[in-house]
C-alpha positions, 0 to 999 in steps of 0.5 A: 184610357188604359194606354194613357195610364200606362204611358203616365206610369212609364214616364213617372218610372223613367223620371224615378229611375233618372233621379235614383241614378243622379242620387247614386242609388240602385233598385236594391238600395232603394228597396231596402230603404223603402222596405219593398223588394227590388223587383217592386222598384224595377216594376215602378221604373218600368211602369208595370206597377203604380207606386202608392202615393205614400211610397212616392213621397218617401222615394222623392225624399230618398232621391232628393227630388220634389214629388212634383218633379217626379210627376212631371210638373213643368213648373216644379221642374223649372224651380228644381233646375233653378235650384241646381243653378244656385247650388252650382253657383254656390259650390263653384264660388267656394260655398261651404260644402257641408251646408250645401250637402245639408240642404240637398240631403233633406234629412237623408243621411249620406255615408262617409264614402258618399260625402267624400265622393261628392266633395271630390266631385266638387273639387274636380269641378272647380279645378275643371272650371279653372282650367277651362276659363283660366281663372278662379270662379271669383275672378269671372265676370257675372256674364262669364259665370252665367255662361259656365253655369249654362253650359254645366246645367245643359250637360247635367240636364241633357241626359241620354234620352232615357232619363239618365243624367251624366254623373259629375265625373262625366260632366267634368270630362265634358267641360275640359 
């Protein structure tokens, strides 16, 4: 029984750490925003300490992930990944960057530097897709778009085996 609890806490911690990395946050930044010590966050990540439910909800908001995804709910994860696909499609198609960021942020403010970095990543991603395919997104057929989205999401979601996902710049490097 104790081993099952510890294993579940470790798996939750792995997903929490991956979500933090995806959000560009480290343990110190998360701790400051949640009002806890950075060692507490690292204990959550390692599975040494259970995160209280209220803190988990705040953490999920901070890293822009549904709580169910952090808890490992396969259905919630599938919905989250479908959302990733839709957002990538919108961004690559020239969708309004500000509107997409607004939906992604769930009320968590982004610094001007972080917004500029995200916008630069999207610009690089669009250029990489054009170099890779030889055409703009709008000129690709639906099946070609689906193929590009599938490749991007596969790279984005494959991670490194430890729950860490590649940052956008490495994703772009893998595409070109």
